[in-house]
Each structure stands twice: as structure tokens, then as C-alpha cells.
N, C-alpha and C positions, 0 to 999 in steps of 0.2 A: 334345262341346263343353261340357256342363255337368257331366259325370261323375255322371250319374244313370242308374239302371236301374229298370225298372218293369214291372208286369203289370196288365192290366185284363181282367175276365172277367164274363160274364153267362150265366145258364142257367135253365132250368126245373128247378131243383134247390135244395133247401133249403141255405142258408148256403154258397154256393159258395166264399166267401172262406176258409173253414176248410180247404179241400182243395187248390185249384188254385194260388194264387200263392205263390211263394217268391223271396226276393231278399236279397242282402247287399251293402252298399256296397263298392265296389272289387273285387267278385268277379263278380257277374252276377245274372241273373234267370232264373227257371224257371217254366213253366206245365205242370203234369202233369194230363192230362185223359183222358176216355174209358176206361171200365173201369179206373179210376184205381188205380195203385199210389202211394199218398200218400208212401211212402218215397223215391220218385224226387226229391222236392223237396229235403229235407235232404242226401240222398246226392249229388245233382248239385252242390250248393253245395260239398260236401267235395271232389269231384273237380275242380271249377274251381279251388279253392284249391291243389290239388296241381299245377296247371299244365296240365291237360287243356283243349283247346279245346272249344267248344260241341259240335261234331260228335263228337269223341272221347268226351266225357262221355255223349252219348246211346248211342253204341256200347257203352260200358262198362256203362251201366245195363241195357240190353237183354241183354247177355251174362250179367250176374250175376242177372237176375230169375228167381227160382224159384217165384213165385206163379202161380196159375192165370190164364189169359186174357191172357198177354203179347202175343199177336198182335192184341189189340183195343185196345191202349193208344195214347196220343197224347201227345207232349211237344214243347215248344218251349224253346229255351235261347238266351240271349245272354251271352257271356262278357265278361271285363274289358276286352278289346281291341276289343269290338264285333263279334266274329264271331257269326253267327247260324246256327242249325240247327233243323230240325224233323223230326218223324217221325210218321207216321200208320200204324198197323198195318192189315193187310189186312182184319181182322175188326172194325175200329172201327165203331160204329153209323152207318149211312148217314143222310144224306150226311156223309162225313167227308173232310177234306183239310187241307192247309196250304200257305201261300204265304210266300216270304221276299223281303225287300228289303234295301237296303244296311245298315240297322241295326234291322231289325224282323222278326219272324215272326208271322204271323196264322194261327190254326187253329181248328177246331171240329168237332164231331160232332153228329149228329142235327140238322143244319142243313137249311134249305130247299134249299140248293144251293151250288155253287162261287162264286156271285156274292157270298156273304157275306164270306169272307176277302179276296177281291179288293177289295171296297168298303172294308174296314177298312184295307188297305194304302194305297189311294189317299188316304183321309182322313188317315191318319197323316202321309203325306208332304206333303200340301197344307196342313196346319194349322201355324201359326207359334206361337212362344211356349213356355211351360213344357211339360215332358214330360207332366205330368198332363193338360194341355189336349189334347195330341196323342193321348194314350191315350183320353181320353173321346171325342174326335171319332171315333176309330177304332171304339170300342164302339158309339157311336150310329149310325154309318154301317152297321155290321154288322146292327144291330137294324132299321134302316130298310130294309135289303135283305131282310129276312125273318127273320134270326136263327135262334133255336132253333125247330124246327118244332113243338115241343110247347107253346110259349108262353113266358111270362116268370114269374120268381119271385124271383131274387136276383142281386146284382151285387157286385163288389168291385174295389178299386184299391189297389195297393201300389207306392210309389215310395221308393227309397233313394238316399242320397248322403251322403258323409262330412261330418258336422257340419251337415247342411242341415235337420235337424229343429228343432222348437221347444225352448226352454229350452237346456240344455247337454248335450253328449255324447250327442246324439240323431242317429242316422244314418237315421231313418225319417220324412221329412217328411210322408208321406201313407200312411195305412192306414185306409181307410174301407170299411165293409161294410153292405150292405142284405141282411138274411138272408131276409126273407119279405115281399114287397110286390107288389101287382098291377101296379104301375108302377115297377119297380126302378130304371130309368135316370133317371127324373125325380127320384126320391129320392136317387140317387147324385149327380146334378147339384147338388141342394140342399146335400148334405153337402160336396161338393167346394168349393162357393163359400165355405162356412163355414171349411173347412180352409185354403183359399188365403188368405182374409182373415186368419186367425190367423197363418199363416206370414209374410205380409208385414208385419203389425203387429209381430211378434217381430223380424223382420230390420231393420225401420226403427229400432226401439229400440236394437238392438245396434250398428248402424252409427252412430247419433248418439252413443252412448256412446263409440265408438272414434274419434269426430271425423271420420268419413268422410261429410261432409255431401252432396256430390253423389250418392254411392251411396245414401245414405239417402233423398234426394229421389226417385231412381228407384224405390226400393222403395215409398215412399209413393204414387207415381203408380200403381203396380200395386194397392196397397191400395184406393184409392178406386174402382177398377173393380169390386171385389167388395163394396164397402160404399157404394153410391151414395146411401143415405139416412142416412148418419151424418155429421153436421156436424163431429164431432171429427176424422175422417179428413181432411176437406178443410182444416181449420185446420192440422193437422200438415203437409200438403202445402204450404199457403201459407207457413208459417214456414220450411220447408226450401227452398222456391223463393226466398224473400227472402234467406235466408242464403247461397244459391248465387249471388246477384246477379241473379236474374231477377225484377224487380219486376212486370212485366206478368203473368207467370204466377202470381205470388203474389197479385196483386189478383184475378185470375180465380178462383183457388181459394177465397179468402176470400168472394168474392161468391157462389160456389156454396154455401159453408157457410151464408151468410145466406139463400139460397133454401130450403135444407133446414130451417134453424132460424132464423127471424127474430130470435130472442133470443140469438144466438150471441156477443154482445159479452162476456159474462161468461166464456165459454169462451176466447175470444181473449185476454182480459186475463190469465187464469190461466196459459195456455201461454206467453204472451209474457214472463212473469217468469222463465222458466227461463234459465239462463246461455247456452245455445246460441242463444237467440232475442232476448235483451233489447235488442239494438241497434235493433230495429224500433220500440221505444217512443220513441226519440229522433228518429225520422224524421217530423217534423210534416207535410211535404208529402205523404208517402205516407198517413199516418193521415187527413189531411183528405180525400183521395180515397176512402178506404175508409169513413170515417164522416163524411160531409159534414153540416154543421150545417143543421138544417131551419128 
């Protein structure tokens, strides 16, 4: 639906993000784990580009693997068409296994048991919204189910999508890593919130620049969910709601900005002078509701 691919991973292993997750926009995503052959990551991307399906890519990787310990490896792949495949070698460290759904694969090794990937899959399917949120929910559910039997140390998330990153010519909207932390998922959540806020701020700006006001309003509405204590975000949402013709929503957003920062009038005036929003300054009835005389 969104043309995004991603990987989320957590482990009692230093800097797991440097090893497991691989993905390329329009191509697919790969997680190479358990007695890891790190070369599976870039090689799998190459095979997917050649037109192999996820299952065919795994078969080719295993057939060509000349390194020690091949029967202890684990890999999951989703290709450009959404086909998924997983493999867990018979000698992967126990407990090890994988589970697939319509558009996801969950796997792990040295886990407390099979309930971990099952919980991940259920959470992924049940969670709505951005792929990043679905991935985080899956990772959290796996951790809540017991996760890595050795404990916790690092976590990572990688999401790719054509042109979906910040700034320009960036196909990687999310790549965040917690390399060494006693509570890696809590830190990953903090970083994800910052990352998502930056993404929606960037998207709002670009959509306004392109004159796509309703779409910009939707992006701003997502932005405020990640920045509930920033008056500027609510002011932007208010301006875009007004420009979209929804004055009640605009008033609600501005009042929220006032709750966050009682002295937000100067911010309001500065933003209202921008060409996309200046019509609001001529709406005396609306301004009287927003700034009633005391």
C-alpha cells in the first residue's frame, strides 16, 4: 500500500543494526541472523534485483554459501512484490524458528520459545498506521513475550521507500540504531518518535511548497502526535486546517498551541504572514474567537 519495506531487530548482541538489517527501495528487505553470514544481506538485494523471488533468493544464497556453519544460519526476505520467505537452519542456536504472514516474516534464535515470533506477527497485523509503527509494535511484542533468552543489549530499525526520506533524493526514511543500552527498546522508541517527527515536519513543508494543502494538513496532524509539547506544530496544523476550510479544527489546534505555550500569539502572527496562510488575518470573526478581548 505504501511501497515501503523494513526490518526491525533486537538482540543481546552489540550493534545488531550493523549486521542484520538490509533493504533497498523498490527491491525488498532482508534480515540475516544466527551464525550470521553478513554477505547474505547485500547479495540477497542483488538477487532480488535480478528478478528472483524471496524464496528463490534464499535457495540461491544457501546453495552458494561456502563459509562455515551454513546449517546454523537464519534469514528472512520480502521482495518487491510482497512475497515473503524465511529459513532457519537445523543447527541455529535454540530456540530458533520463523513464522510468515501475508506480508511479513518474523524469526529469531536463542529465544525463550516459539511464542516470540508468533507474538511479533500478531502485533504487526493488529497495528495500524506507518510501517515503522507496525515494526516497532512487533518488536515490542516479541520482547514482551520473552525475546532473547540472554537478555537485551541493542536494537535497530530500517525502513526504505522511494523518495520517502528527509530532504531530497533519500529513499531511507528511517535508519535508527541503539548499539548498547540496558533498555534498547525504550531508547529505540525515543529515537523513533524523533525520527517520525522529523519526517512529518519535512513532508508538511514539502506539501505546502507544492500547494497540496489538504495533504499537508494530514501530515501536520501526524506531526503533532509526535510533538505534543511543541506549540509551533499545533500552529502549523491550525493554519493548514483553516486553509483547508475547517475552521473548528483550526480553532482547536490554535487553542492547543495556547495551552502548550500561553505566549503563542507572536508565533501565530509570524506564521500567519506567510503567503499560504495570510487570509486568516482578514477573518475578524475567527480572530475574535481565538483572541477574545479581555
